[in-house]
Each structure stands twice: as C-alpha cells, then as structure tokens.
ROTI-906474 format. One record per atom (N, C-alpha, C, O, CB): x, y, z; atom name; chain; residue number from 1. Coordinates in steps of 0.1 Angstrom, whole numbers. Glycine has a CB too. Layout:
// residues N
{{X; Y; Z}; CA; A; NUM} ...
END
This chain:
// residues 139
{{1354; 1177; 660}; N; A; 1} {{1351; 1175; 646}; CA; A; 1} {{1352; 1160; 643}; C; A; 1} {{1363; 1154; 645}; O; A; 1} {{1360; 1184; 637}; CB; A; 1} {{1342; 1154; 637}; N; A; 2} {{1342; 1140; 634}; CA; A; 2} {{1347; 1138; 619}; C; A; 2} {{1345; 1147; 611}; O; A; 2} {{1329; 1133; 636}; CB; A; 2} {{1352; 1126; 617}; N; A; 3} {{1355; 1122; 603}; CA; A; 3} {{1348; 1109; 600}; C; A; 3} {{1346; 1101; 609}; O; A; 3} {{1371; 1121; 601}; CB; A; 3} {{1345; 1107; 587}; N; A; 4} {{1338; 1095; 583}; CA; A; 4} {{1343; 1090; 570}; C; A; 4} {{1345; 1098; 561}; O; A; 4} {{1323; 1098; 582}; CB; A; 4} {{1346; 1077; 569}; N; A; 5} {{1350; 1072; 556}; CA; A; 5} {{1338; 1069; 547}; C; A; 5} {{1327; 1065; 552}; O; A; 5} {{1358; 1058; 558}; CB; A; 5} {{1339; 1073; 535}; N; A; 6} {{1329; 1071; 525}; CA; A; 6} {{1335; 1063; 513}; C; A; 6} {{1346; 1067; 508}; O; A; 6} {{1322; 1084; 520}; CB; A; 6} {{1328; 1053; 508}; N; A; 7} {{1333; 1046; 496}; CA; A; 7} {{1322; 1047; 486}; C; A; 7} {{1310; 1044; 488}; O; A; 7} {{1336; 1031; 499}; CB; A; 7} {{1326; 1052; 474}; N; A; 8} {{1317; 1052; 463}; CA; A; 8} {{1318; 1038; 456}; C; A; 8} {{1329; 1035; 451}; O; A; 8} {{1320; 1064; 452}; CB; A; 8} {{1308; 1030; 457}; N; A; 9} {{1309; 1016; 453}; CA; A; 9} {{1309; 1014; 438}; C; A; 9} {{1306; 1023; 430}; O; A; 9} {{1297; 1008; 459}; CB; A; 9} {{1313; 1001; 434}; N; A; 10} {{1314; 999; 419}; CA; A; 10} {{1302; 1002; 411}; C; A; 10} {{1303; 1007; 400}; O; A; 10} {{1317; 984; 418}; CB; A; 10} {{1289; 1000; 416}; N; A; 11} {{1278; 1003; 408}; CA; A; 11} {{1277; 1018; 405}; C; A; 11} {{1273; 1022; 394}; O; A; 11} {{1265; 998; 415}; CB; A; 11} {{1280; 1026; 415}; N; A; 12} {{1279; 1040; 413}; CA; A; 12} {{1290; 1045; 404}; C; A; 12} {{1288; 1054; 395}; O; A; 12} {{1280; 1048; 426}; CB; A; 12} {{1302; 1039; 405}; N; A; 13} {{1313; 1043; 396}; CA; A; 13} {{1310; 1039; 382}; C; A; 13} {{1312; 1047; 373}; O; A; 13} {{1326; 1035; 401}; CB; A; 13} {{1304; 1028; 379}; N; A; 14} {{1301; 1023; 366}; CA; A; 14} {{1291; 1032; 359}; C; A; 14} {{1290; 1033; 347}; O; A; 14} {{1297; 1009; 366}; CB; A; 14} {{1282; 1038; 368}; N; A; 15} {{1271; 1047; 362}; CA; A; 15} {{1275; 1062; 363}; C; A; 15} {{1266; 1070; 360}; O; A; 15} {{1259; 1044; 370}; CB; A; 15} {{1287; 1065; 366}; N; A; 16} {{1292; 1079; 366}; CA; A; 16} {{1286; 1088; 376}; C; A; 16} {{1283; 1099; 374}; O; A; 16} {{1289; 1084; 352}; CB; A; 16} {{1284; 1082; 388}; N; A; 17} {{1277; 1089; 399}; CA; A; 17} {{1286; 1095; 410}; C; A; 17} {{1282; 1101; 419}; O; A; 17} {{1267; 1081; 405}; CB; A; 17} {{1299; 1092; 408}; N; A; 18} {{1308; 1096; 419}; CA; A; 18} {{1308; 1111; 422}; C; A; 18} {{1307; 1115; 434}; O; A; 18} {{1323; 1092; 415}; CB; A; 18} {{1309; 1119; 412}; N; A; 19} {{1308; 1134; 414}; CA; A; 19} {{1295; 1139; 420}; C; A; 19} {{1295; 1147; 429}; O; A; 19} {{1310; 1141; 401}; CB; A; 19} {{1284; 1133; 416}; N; A; 20} {{1271; 1136; 421}; CA; A; 20} {{1270; 1133; 436}; C; A; 20} {{1265; 1141; 444}; O; A; 20} {{1260; 1129; 414}; CB; A; 20} {{1275; 1121; 440}; N; A; 21} {{1275; 1117; 454}; CA; A; 21} {{1284; 1126; 462}; C; A; 21} {{1280; 1130; 473}; O; A; 21} {{1279; 1102; 455}; CB; A; 21} {{1296; 1128; 458}; N; A; 22} {{1305; 1137; 465}; CA; A; 22} {{1299; 1151; 467}; C; A; 22} {{1300; 1157; 478}; O; A; 22} {{1319; 1138; 458}; CB; A; 22} {{1293; 1156; 456}; N; A; 23} {{1287; 1169; 457}; CA; A; 23} {{1276; 1170; 467}; C; A; 23} {{1274; 1180; 474}; O; A; 23} {{1282; 1173; 443}; CB; A; 23} {{1268; 1159; 467}; N; A; 24} {{1257; 1159; 477}; CA; A; 24} {{1262; 1161; 491}; C; A; 24} {{1256; 1168; 500}; O; A; 24} {{1248; 1146; 476}; CB; A; 24} {{1273; 1153; 494}; N; A; 25} {{1278; 1154; 508}; CA; A; 25} {{1284; 1168; 511}; C; A; 25} {{1282; 1173; 522}; O; A; 25} {{1289; 1143; 509}; CB; A; 25} {{1291; 1173; 501}; N; A; 26} {{1297; 1187; 503}; CA; A; 26} {{1286; 1197; 504}; C; A; 26} {{1287; 1207; 512}; O; A; 26} {{1306; 1190; 491}; CB; A; 26} {{1275; 1196; 497}; N; A; 27} {{1264; 1206; 498}; CA; A; 27} {{1257; 1206; 511}; C; A; 27} {{1251; 1216; 515}; O; A; 27} {{1254; 1203; 487}; CB; A; 27} {{1259; 1195; 519}; N; A; 28} {{1254; 1194; 532}; CA; A; 28} {{1264; 1198; 543}; C; A; 28} {{1263; 1195; 555}; O; A; 28} {{1249; 1180; 535}; CB; A; 28} {{1274; 1205; 539}; N; A; 29} {{1284; 1211; 548}; CA; A; 29} {{1295; 1202; 553}; C; A; 29} {{1302; 1205; 562}; O; A; 29} {{1277; 1216; 560}; CB; A; 29} {{1296; 1191; 546}; N; A; 30} {{1307; 1181; 550}; CA; A; 30} {{1319; 1185; 541}; C; A; 30} {{1318; 1187; 529}; O; A; 30} {{1303; 1167; 548}; CB; A; 30} {{1331; 1185; 548}; N; A; 31} {{1343; 1189; 541}; CA; A; 31} {{1351; 1176; 537}; C; A; 31} {{1354; 1168; 545}; O; A; 31} {{1352; 1198; 550}; CB; A; 31} {{1355; 1176; 524}; N; A; 32} {{1363; 1165; 518}; CA; A; 32} {{1377; 1167; 523}; C; A; 32} {{1383; 1178; 519}; O; A; 32} {{1362; 1165; 503}; CB; A; 32} {{1383; 1158; 530}; N; A; 33} {{1396; 1159; 535}; CA; A; 33} {{1406; 1148; 530}; C; A; 33} {{1418; 1149; 533}; O; A; 33} {{1396; 1159; 551}; CB; A; 33} {{1401; 1138; 523}; N; A; 34} {{1409; 1128; 517}; CA; A; 34} {{1401; 1122; 505}; C; A; 34} {{1389; 1120; 506}; O; A; 34} {{1413; 1117; 527}; CB; A; 34} {{1408; 1118; 495}; N; A; 35} {{1402; 1113; 483}; CA; A; 35} {{1412; 1104; 475}; C; A; 35} {{1423; 1109; 472}; O; A; 35} {{1395; 1124; 474}; CB; A; 35} {{1407; 1092; 470}; N; A; 36} {{1416; 1085; 461}; CA; A; 36} {{1407; 1074; 454}; C; A; 36} {{1397; 1070; 459}; O; A; 36} {{1427; 1077; 468}; CB; A; 36} {{1411; 1071; 442}; N; A; 37} {{1404; 1060; 434}; CA; A; 37} {{1413; 1048; 435}; C; A; 37} {{1426; 1049; 433}; O; A; 37} {{1402; 1065; 419}; CB; A; 37} {{1408; 1036; 437}; N; A; 38} {{1416; 1024; 438}; CA; A; 38} {{1407; 1012; 435}; C; A; 38} {{1395; 1012; 435}; O; A; 38} {{1422; 1023; 451}; CB; A; 38} {{1414; 1001; 432}; N; A; 39} {{1408; 988; 431}; CA; A; 39} {{1411; 981; 444}; C; A; 39} {{1422; 979; 447}; O; A; 39} {{1413; 980; 418}; CB; A; 39} {{1401; 977; 451}; N; A; 40} {{1402; 970; 464}; CA; A; 40} {{1405; 956; 461}; C; A; 40} {{1398; 949; 454}; O; A; 40} {{1389; 972; 472}; CB; A; 40} {{1416; 951; 467}; N; A; 41} {{1419; 937; 466}; CA; A; 41} {{1412; 929; 476}; C; A; 41} {{1406; 935; 486}; O; A; 41} {{1435; 934; 467}; CB; A; 41} {{1412; 916; 475}; N; A; 42} {{1404; 907; 484}; CA; A; 42} {{1409; 909; 499}; C; A; 42} {{1400; 908; 508}; O; A; 42} {{1405; 893; 480}; CB; A; 42} {{1422; 911; 501}; N; A; 43} {{1427; 912; 515}; CA; A; 43} {{1421; 925; 521}; C; A; 43} {{1416; 924; 533}; O; A; 43} {{1442; 913; 515}; CB; A; 43} {{1421; 936; 514}; N; A; 44} {{1416; 948; 520}; CA; A; 44} {{1401; 947; 521}; C; A; 44} {{1396; 952; 531}; O; A; 44} {{1419; 960; 510}; CB; A; 44} {{1394; 941; 512}; N; A; 45} {{1380; 939; 513}; CA; A; 45} {{1376; 931; 525}; C; A; 45} {{1366; 934; 532}; O; A; 45} {{1374; 932; 500}; CB; A; 45} {{1383; 921; 528}; N; A; 46} {{1381; 912; 540}; CA; A; 46} {{1383; 920; 553}; C; A; 46} {{1376; 918; 563}; O; A; 46} {{1389; 900; 540}; CB; A; 46} {{1393; 929; 553}; N; A; 47} {{1396; 937; 565}; CA; A; 47} {{1384; 947; 566}; C; A; 47} {{1380; 950; 578}; O; A; 47} {{1409; 945; 563}; CB; A; 47} {{1380; 953; 555}; N; A; 48} {{1369; 963; 556}; CA; A; 48} {{1356; 957; 562}; C; A; 48} {{1350; 962; 571}; O; A; 48} {{1366; 969; 542}; CB; A; 48} {{1353; 945; 557}; N; A; 49} {{1340; 938; 561}; CA; A; 49} {{1343; 927; 572}; C; A; 49} {{1334; 918; 574}; O; A; 49} {{1334; 932; 549}; CB; A; 49} {{1354; 928; 580}; N; A; 50} {{1357; 918; 590}; CA; A; 50} {{1346; 916; 599}; C; A; 50} {{1344; 904; 604}; O; A; 50} {{1369; 923; 597}; CB; A; 50} {{1338; 926; 603}; N; A; 51} {{1327; 924; 612}; CA; A; 51} {{1316; 914; 607}; C; A; 51} {{1309; 909; 615}; O; A; 51} {{1320; 938; 615}; CB; A; 51} {{1316; 912; 594}; N; A; 52} {{1306; 903; 588}; CA; A; 52} {{1312; 889; 585}; C; A; 52} {{1305; 881; 579}; O; A; 52} {{1301; 909; 575}; CB; A; 52} {{1325; 886; 589}; N; A; 53} {{1331; 873; 586}; CA; A; 53} {{1322; 862; 592}; C; A; 53} {{1317; 863; 603}; O; A; 53} {{1345; 873; 593}; CB; A; 53} {{1320; 852; 583}; N; A; 54} {{1312; 840; 587}; CA; A; 54} {{1297; 842; 584}; C; A; 54} {{1290; 832; 585}; O; A; 54} {{1314; 838; 602}; CB; A; 54} {{1293; 854; 580}; N; A; 55} {{1279; 856; 577}; CA; A; 55} {{1277; 851; 562}; C; A; 55} {{1286; 852; 554}; O; A; 55} {{1274; 871; 579}; CB; A; 55} {{1264; 847; 559}; N; A; 56} {{1262; 842; 545}; CA; A; 56} {{1265; 851; 534}; C; A; 56} {{1268; 847; 523}; O; A; 56} {{1248; 837; 544}; CB; A; 56} {{1264; 864; 537}; N; A; 57} {{1266; 874; 526}; CA; A; 57} {{1281; 879; 525}; C; A; 57} {{1284; 888; 517}; O; A; 57} {{1257; 886; 528}; CB; A; 57} {{1290; 875; 534}; N; A; 58} {{1303; 880; 535}; CA; A; 58} {{1311; 878; 522}; C; A; 58} {{1316; 888; 517}; O; A; 58} {{1311; 872; 546}; CB; A; 58} {{1311; 867; 515}; N; A; 59} {{1318; 865; 503}; CA; A; 59} {{1312; 874; 492}; C; A; 59} {{1320; 879; 484}; O; A; 59} {{1317; 850; 498}; CB; A; 59} {{1299; 876; 492}; N; A; 60} {{1293; 885; 482}; CA; A; 60} {{1298; 899; 484}; C; A; 60} {{1301; 906; 474}; O; A; 60} {{1278; 884; 483}; CB; A; 60} {{1299; 904; 496}; N; A; 61} {{1304; 917; 499}; CA; A; 61} {{1318; 919; 494}; C; A; 61} {{1322; 928; 487}; O; A; 61} {{1303; 920; 514}; CB; A; 61} {{1327; 909; 497}; N; A; 62} {{1341; 909; 493}; CA; A; 62} {{1342; 909; 478}; C; A; 62} {{1350; 917; 473}; O; A; 62} {{1348; 897; 500}; CB; A; 62} {{1335; 900; 471}; N; A; 63} {{1336; 899; 457}; CA; A; 63} {{1331; 912; 450}; C; A; 63} {{1337; 917; 440}; O; A; 63} {{1328; 887; 452}; CB; A; 63} {{1320; 918; 455}; N; A; 64} {{1314; 930; 449}; CA; A; 64} {{1323; 942; 450}; C; A; 64} {{1326; 948; 440}; O; A; 64} {{1301; 932; 456}; CB; A; 64} {{1328; 945; 462}; N; A; 65} {{1336; 957; 464}; CA; A; 65} {{1350; 956; 457}; C; A; 65} {{1356; 966; 454}; O; A; 65} {{1339; 959; 479}; CB; A; 65} {{1354; 943; 453}; N; A; 66} {{1366; 941; 446}; CA; A; 66} {{1364; 940; 431}; C; A; 66} {{1373; 938; 423}; O; A; 66} {{1372; 928; 451}; CB; A; 66} {{1352; 942; 426}; N; A; 67} {{1348; 939; 412}; CA; A; 67} {{1352; 950; 403}; C; A; 67} {{1352; 948; 391}; O; A; 67} {{1334; 936; 411}; CB; A; 67} {{1354; 962; 408}; N; A; 68} {{1356; 974; 399}; CA; A; 68} {{1362; 985; 408}; C; A; 68} {{1361; 984; 420}; O; A; 68} {{1342; 979; 393}; CB; A; 68} {{1369; 995; 402}; N; A; 69} {{1374; 1006; 410}; CA; A; 69} {{1364; 1013; 418}; C; A; 69} {{1352; 1013; 414}; O; A; 69} {{1381; 1016; 401}; CB; A; 69} {{1368; 1018; 429}; N; A; 70} {{1359; 1026; 438}; CA; A; 70} {{1366; 1039; 441}; C; A; 70} {{1378; 1041; 437}; O; A; 70} {{1356; 1018; 451}; CB; A; 70} {{1359; 1048; 447}; N; A; 71} {{1365; 1060; 453}; CA; A; 71} {{1364; 1059; 468}; C; A; 71} {{1353; 1056; 473}; O; A; 71} {{1358; 1073; 447}; CB; A; 71} {{1375; 1061; 475}; N; A; 72} {{1375; 1062; 489}; CA; A; 72} {{1377; 1077; 493}; C; A; 72} {{1385; 1084; 487}; O; A; 72} {{1387; 1053; 496}; CB; A; 72} {{1369; 1081; 503}; N; A; 73} {{1370; 1095; 507}; CA; A; 73} {{1368; 1096; 522}; C; A; 73} {{1362; 1087; 528}; O; A; 73} {{1360; 1104; 500}; CB; A; 73} {{1373; 1107; 528}; N; A; 74} {{1371; 1110; 542}; CA; A; 74} {{1364; 1124; 542}; C; A; 74} {{1370; 1133; 536}; O; A; 74} {{1384; 1109; 551}; CB; A; 74} {{1353; 1124; 549}; N; A; 75} {{1346; 1137; 551}; CA; A; 75} {{1347; 1141; 565}; C; A; 75} {{1347; 1132; 574}; O; A; 75} {{1332; 1136; 546}; CB; A; 75} {{1347; 1154; 568}; N; A; 76} {{1348; 1159; 581}; CA; A; 76} {{1337; 1169; 584}; C; A; 76} {{1333; 1176; 575}; O; A; 76} {{1362; 1166; 583}; CB; A; 76} {{1332; 1169; 596}; N; A; 77} {{1322; 1179; 600}; CA; A; 77} {{1316; 1175; 614}; C; A; 77} {{1319; 1165; 619}; O; A; 77} {{1311; 1179; 590}; CB; A; 77} {{1308; 1184; 619}; N; A; 78} {{1301; 1182; 631}; CA; A; 78} {{1292; 1170; 629}; C; A; 78} {{1284; 1170; 620}; O; A; 78} {{1293; 1194; 636}; CB; A; 78} {{1293; 1160; 638}; N; A; 79} {{1285; 1148; 637}; CA; A; 79} {{1285; 1142; 623}; C; A; 79} {{1274; 1138; 618}; O; A; 79} {{1270; 1151; 641}; CB; A; 79} {{1297; 1141; 617}; N; A; 80} {{1298; 1137; 603}; CA; A; 80} {{1292; 1123; 601}; C; A; 80} {{1286; 1120; 591}; O; A; 80} {{1313; 1137; 599}; CB; A; 80} {{1295; 1114; 611}; N; A; 81} {{1290; 1100; 609}; CA; A; 81} {{1275; 1099; 608}; C; A; 81} {{1270; 1093; 598}; O; A; 81} {{1295; 1091; 620}; CB; A; 81} {{1268; 1105; 617}; N; A; 82} {{1253; 1104; 618}; CA; A; 82} {{1247; 1112; 606}; C; A; 82} {{1237; 1108; 600}; O; A; 82} {{1248; 1109; 631}; CB; A; 82} {{1254; 1123; 602}; N; A; 83} {{1249; 1131; 591}; CA; A; 83} {{1250; 1123; 578}; C; A; 83} {{1241; 1123; 570}; O; A; 83} {{1256; 1144; 590}; CB; A; 83} {{1261; 1117; 576}; N; A; 84} {{1264; 1109; 564}; CA; A; 84} {{1254; 1097; 564}; C; A; 84} {{1249; 1094; 553}; O; A; 84} {{1278; 1104; 563}; CB; A; 84} {{1252; 1090; 575}; N; A; 85} {{1243; 1079; 575}; CA; A; 85} {{1229; 1083; 571}; C; A; 85} {{1222; 1076; 564}; O; A; 85} {{1243; 1073; 590}; CB; A; 85} {{1225; 1095; 576}; N; A; 86} {{1212; 1100; 572}; CA; A; 86} {{1211; 1103; 557}; C; A; 86} {{1201; 1100; 550}; O; A; 86} {{1208; 1113; 580}; CB; A; 86} {{1221; 1110; 552}; N; A; 87} {{1222; 1113; 537}; CA; A; 87} {{1222; 1100; 529}; C; A; 87} {{1217; 1100; 517}; O; A; 87} {{1234; 1122; 534}; CB; A; 87} {{1228; 1090; 534}; N; A; 88} {{1229; 1077; 526}; CA; A; 88} {{1216; 1070; 525}; C; A; 88} {{1212; 1065; 514}; O; A; 88} {{1239; 1068; 532}; CB; A; 88} {{1208; 1070; 536}; N; A; 89} {{1195; 1063; 536}; CA; A; 89} {{1197; 1049; 540}; C; A; 89} {{1208; 1044; 543}; O; A; 89} {{1189; 1064; 522}; CB; A; 89} {{1186; 1041; 541}; N; A; 90} {{1186; 1027; 545}; CA; A; 90} {{1195; 1019; 536}; C; A; 90} {{1197; 1022; 524}; O; A; 90} {{1172; 1022; 545}; CB; A; 90} {{1201; 1009; 542}; N; A; 91} {{1210; 1000; 534}; CA; A; 91} {{1204; 994; 522}; C; A; 91} {{1210; 993; 511}; O; A; 91} {{1215; 988; 543}; CB; A; 91} {{1191; 990; 524}; N; A; 92} {{1183; 985; 512}; CA; A; 92} {{1177; 996; 505}; C; A; 92} {{1168; 1003; 511}; O; A; 92} {{1173; 974; 517}; CB; A; 92} {{1181; 999; 493}; N; A; 93} {{1175; 1010; 486}; CA; A; 93} {{1160; 1010; 485}; C; A; 93} {{1153; 1020; 484}; O; A; 93} {{1181; 1011; 472}; CB; A; 93} {{1154; 998; 485}; N; A; 94} {{1139; 996; 484}; CA; A; 94} {{1133; 1002; 497}; C; A; 94} {{1121; 1006; 496}; O; A; 94} {{1135; 982; 483}; CB; A; 94} {{1140; 1004; 508}; N; A; 95} {{1135; 1009; 520}; CA; A; 95} {{1140; 1023; 523}; C; A; 95} {{1136; 1030; 532}; O; A; 95} {{1138; 1000; 531}; CB; A; 95} {{1149; 1028; 514}; N; A; 96} {{1155; 1041; 516}; CA; A; 96} {{1145; 1052; 511}; C; A; 96} {{1139; 1050; 501}; O; A; 96} {{1169; 1042; 509}; CB; A; 96} {{1145; 1063; 518}; N; A; 97} {{1136; 1074; 514}; CA; A; 97} {{1142; 1081; 501}; C; A; 97} {{1154; 1081; 499}; O; A; 97} {{1136; 1085; 525}; CB; A; 97} {{1132; 1086; 493}; N; A; 98} {{1136; 1093; 481}; CA; A; 98} {{1144; 1106; 486}; C; A; 98} {{1140; 1111; 497}; O; A; 98} {{1123; 1098; 473}; CB; A; 98} {{1154; 1110; 479}; N; A; 99} {{1162; 1121; 483}; CA; A; 99} {{1175; 1117; 490}; C; A; 99} {{1184; 1125; 491}; O; A; 99} {{1154; 1130; 492}; CB; A; 99} {{1175; 1104; 494}; N; A; 100} {{1188; 1099; 500}; CA; A; 100} {{1196; 1093; 489}; C; A; 100} {{1190; 1090; 478}; O; A; 100} {{1185; 1088; 511}; CB; A; 100} {{1209; 1092; 491}; N; A; 101} {{1217; 1086; 481}; CA; A; 101} {{1213; 1072; 476}; C; A; 101} {{1212; 1069; 464}; O; A; 101} {{1232; 1086; 485}; CB; A; 101} {{1211; 1064; 486}; N; A; 102} {{1206; 1050; 482}; CA; A; 102} {{1192; 1050; 477}; C; A; 102} {{1189; 1042; 468}; O; A; 102} {{1207; 1041; 495}; CB; A; 102} {{1184; 1058; 482}; N; A; 103} {{1170; 1059; 477}; CA; A; 103} {{1170; 1063; 462}; C; A; 103} {{1161; 1059; 454}; O; A; 103} {{1162; 1068; 485}; CB; A; 103} {{1179; 1072; 459}; N; A; 104} {{1179; 1078; 445}; CA; A; 104} {{1187; 1070; 435}; C; A; 104} {{1184; 1069; 423}; O; A; 104} {{1184; 1092; 445}; CB; A; 104} {{1198; 1063; 440}; N; A; 105} {{1208; 1057; 431}; CA; A; 105} {{1210; 1042; 434}; C; A; 105} {{1215; 1035; 424}; O; A; 105} {{1221; 1064; 432}; CB; A; 105} {{1207; 1037; 445}; N; A; 106} {{1209; 1023; 448}; CA; A; 106} {{1201; 1014; 440}; C; A; 106} {{1189; 1017; 436}; O; A; 106} {{1206; 1020; 463}; CB; A; 106} {{1207; 1002; 436}; N; A; 107} {{1200; 992; 428}; CA; A; 107} {{1194; 981; 436}; C; A; 107} {{1183; 976; 433}; O; A; 107} {{1209; 987; 417}; CB; A; 107} {{1201; 977; 446}; N; A; 108} {{1196; 966; 455}; CA; A; 108} {{1205; 967; 467}; C; A; 108} {{1213; 975; 469}; O; A; 108} {{1197; 952; 448}; CB; A; 108} {{1202; 957; 477}; N; A; 109} {{1209; 958; 490}; CA; A; 109} {{1224; 957; 489}; C; A; 109} {{1231; 963; 497}; O; A; 109} {{1204; 947; 499}; CB; A; 109} {{1229; 950; 479}; N; A; 110} {{1244; 949; 477}; CA; A; 110} {{1249; 961; 469}; C; A; 110} {{1259; 967; 472}; O; A; 110} {{1247; 936; 470}; CB; A; 110} {{1242; 964; 458}; N; A; 111} {{1246; 975; 449}; CA; A; 111} {{1239; 987; 453}; C; A; 111} {{1230; 992; 445}; O; A; 111} {{1244; 971; 434}; CB; A; 111} {{1243; 992; 464}; N; A; 112} {{1236; 1004; 470}; CA; A; 112} {{1243; 1017; 469}; C; A; 112} {{1241; 1027; 476}; O; A; 112} {{1232; 1001; 484}; CB; A; 112} {{1254; 1017; 460}; N; A; 113} {{1261; 1029; 456}; CA; A; 113} {{1271; 1035; 466}; C; A; 113} {{1281; 1041; 462}; O; A; 113} {{1251; 1039; 453}; CB; A; 113} {{1269; 1033; 479}; N; A; 114} {{1278; 1040; 489}; CA; A; 114} {{1279; 1032; 502}; C; A; 114} {{1270; 1025; 506}; O; A; 114} {{1272; 1054; 492}; CB; A; 114} {{1291; 1033; 507}; N; A; 115} {{1294; 1028; 521}; CA; A; 115} {{1298; 1040; 529}; C; A; 115} {{1305; 1049; 525}; O; A; 115} {{1305; 1017; 520}; CB; A; 115} {{1293; 1040; 541}; N; A; 116} {{1297; 1050; 551}; CA; A; 116} {{1299; 1044; 564}; C; A; 116} {{1292; 1035; 568}; O; A; 116} {{1287; 1062; 552}; CB; A; 116} {{1309; 1048; 572}; N; A; 117} {{1312; 1042; 585}; CA; A; 117} {{1300; 1044; 594}; C; A; 117} {{1293; 1054; 593}; O; A; 117} {{1325; 1049; 591}; CB; A; 117} {{1297; 1033; 602}; N; A; 118} {{1285; 1034; 610}; CA; A; 118} {{1288; 1039; 625}; C; A; 118} {{1278; 1039; 633}; O; A; 118} {{1280; 1020; 611}; CB; A; 118} {{1300; 1042; 628}; N; A; 119} {{1303; 1048; 641}; CA; A; 119} {{1316; 1055; 640}; C; A; 119} {{1324; 1054; 630}; O; A; 119} {{1304; 1036; 652}; CB; A; 119} {{1319; 1064; 650}; N; A; 120} {{1331; 1071; 650}; CA; A; 120} {{1343; 1062; 651}; C; A; 120} {{1353; 1064; 644}; O; A; 120} {{1332; 1081; 662}; CB; A; 120} {{1342; 1051; 659}; N; A; 121} {{1352; 1041; 661}; CA; A; 121} {{1355; 1034; 647}; C; A; 121} {{1367; 1032; 644}; O; A; 121} {{1349; 1031; 672}; CB; A; 121} {{1345; 1030; 641}; N; A; 122} {{1347; 1023; 628}; CA; A; 122} {{1352; 1033; 617}; C; A; 122} {{1360; 1029; 608}; O; A; 122} {{1334; 1017; 623}; CB; A; 122} {{1348; 1045; 618}; N; A; 123} {{1353; 1055; 608}; CA; A; 123} {{1368; 1056; 610}; C; A; 123} {{1375; 1057; 600}; O; A; 123} {{1347; 1069; 611}; CB; A; 123} {{1373; 1056; 622}; N; A; 124} {{1388; 1057; 624}; CA; A; 124} {{1395; 1044; 619}; C; A; 124} {{1405; 1045; 612}; O; A; 124} {{1391; 1059; 639}; CB; A; 124} {{1389; 1033; 622}; N; A; 125} {{1395; 1020; 618}; CA; A; 125} {{1395; 1019; 603}; C; A; 125} {{1405; 1015; 596}; O; A; 125} {{1387; 1008; 624}; CB; A; 125} {{1383; 1022; 597}; N; A; 126} {{1382; 1020; 582}; CA; A; 126} {{1390; 1031; 575}; C; A; 126} {{1396; 1027; 564}; O; A; 126} {{1367; 1022; 578}; CB; A; 126} {{1391; 1043; 579}; N; A; 127} {{1399; 1053; 573}; CA; A; 127} {{1414; 1049; 572}; C; A; 127} {{1420; 1051; 562}; O; A; 127} {{1398; 1066; 580}; CB; A; 127} {{1419; 1042; 583}; N; A; 128} {{1433; 1038; 583}; CA; A; 128} {{1435; 1027; 573}; C; A; 128} {{1447; 1025; 569}; O; A; 128} {{1436; 1033; 597}; CB; A; 128} {{1425; 1019; 569}; N; A; 129} {{1427; 1009; 559}; CA; A; 129} {{1430; 1015; 545}; C; A; 129} {{1437; 1009; 537}; O; A; 129} {{1414; 1000; 558}; CB; A; 129} {{1424; 1027; 543}; N; A; 130} {{1425; 1033; 529}; CA; A; 130} {{1435; 1045; 528}; C; A; 130} {{1440; 1048; 518}; O; A; 130} {{1412; 1038; 525}; CB; A; 130} {{1438; 1052; 540}; N; A; 131} {{1446; 1064; 540}; CA; A; 131} {{1456; 1064; 551}; C; A; 131} {{1454; 1059; 562}; O; A; 131} {{1437; 1076; 541}; CB; A; 131} {{1468; 1068; 547}; N; A; 132} {{1478; 1071; 558}; CA; A; 132} {{1475; 1084; 564}; C; A; 132} {{1467; 1092; 558}; O; A; 132} {{1493; 1070; 552}; CB; A; 132} {{1481; 1087; 576}; N; A; 133} {{1478; 1099; 583}; CA; A; 133} {{1482; 1112; 574}; C; A; 133} {{1475; 1122; 575}; O; A; 133} {{1486; 1100; 596}; CB; A; 133} {{1492; 1111; 566}; N; A; 134} {{1496; 1123; 558}; CA; A; 134} {{1488; 1124; 545}; C; A; 134} {{1490; 1133; 537}; O; A; 134} {{1511; 1122; 554}; CB; A; 134} {{1478; 1115; 543}; N; A; 135} {{1469; 1116; 531}; CA; A; 135} {{1455; 1122; 535}; C; A; 135} {{1447; 1125; 527}; O; A; 135} {{1467; 1103; 525}; CB; A; 135} {{1454; 1125; 548}; N; A; 136} {{1441; 1131; 553}; CA; A; 136} {{1445; 1146; 557}; C; A; 136} {{1454; 1148; 566}; O; A; 136} {{1435; 1123; 565}; CB; A; 136} {{1439; 1155; 551}; N; A; 137} {{1443; 1169; 553}; CA; A; 137} {{1433; 1177; 562}; C; A; 137} {{1421; 1174; 563}; O; A; 137} {{1443; 1176; 540}; CB; A; 137} {{1439; 1187; 569}; N; A; 138} {{1432; 1197; 577}; CA; A; 138} {{1434; 1210; 570}; C; A; 138} {{1445; 1214; 567}; O; A; 138} {{1436; 1197; 592}; CB; A; 138} {{1423; 1217; 568}; N; A; 139} {{1423; 1230; 562}; CA; A; 139} {{1411; 1238; 565}; C; A; 139} {{1410; 1250; 561}; O; A; 139} {{1425; 1229; 547}; CB; A; 139} 
END
C-alpha cells in the first residue's frame, strides 16, 4: 500500500476548495490517513522544494507556498502516487485536462491548487517534513 503527500496550496485555500479537493481524492478510493492545516515557513518550504534549489523559479515557489495557510495530507491506496498524479493533471493548468484538479481549479503554473509527491521515495521524504510517524494513521 503506497502513501502520497498532498498539499492544498494557498490559491485553493483562499478560494475555499480544500474540501472539494480532498473529497475528489477520497471518491477515487484513496484513504485519508493524515491531515493538518499550517503556515509553511521559509525553512520548511526550502526543504520541500530542495530539488529545485538554484533554478530560476525556486524563490517564487518558496514565497508562494509560504504566503498563506495550506492543508497537508497523506493519502493511502494501491498505486497512490500515480493515481494522485493522474487526478491532479498537468503542472500547468493550461495543459491539464478538464476534470483534473489542476484543469478545473488551477490558475497558472505556480497557483495550480495542489502539490502531490512525484514518486514513492519523495512521498516518504516529503511526508516526514510535515508529519511525525504517530500523526499518520492506519485503519
């Protein structure tokens, strides 16, 4: 059983879409096993996006994810990472299919409403940034 970190980004939070996004994932058979609302500080943001350090868009990512509260969640299910990636749609909402989260709710490539881990390894690394082991439940 795989787990995947999902972040409901500031633009989605500000537009009241958190419940809708979580519900979409649950309706596709993914089980919510961890959930919290928080304001991401710059240190945590830099750890989250460490893979992009030195790229021209790095500072924008860090500033954006730190700009407003987010919801961090962990979902569990068979092939959770690939299923969530498919449900999210392309990173750029302009290229995302209708019916995907980014296609329906994303505003632009930065304000695309949702982050999801891109691999099982990154899901594990990213989940540990937001949740301790006793905050992720099995049921």
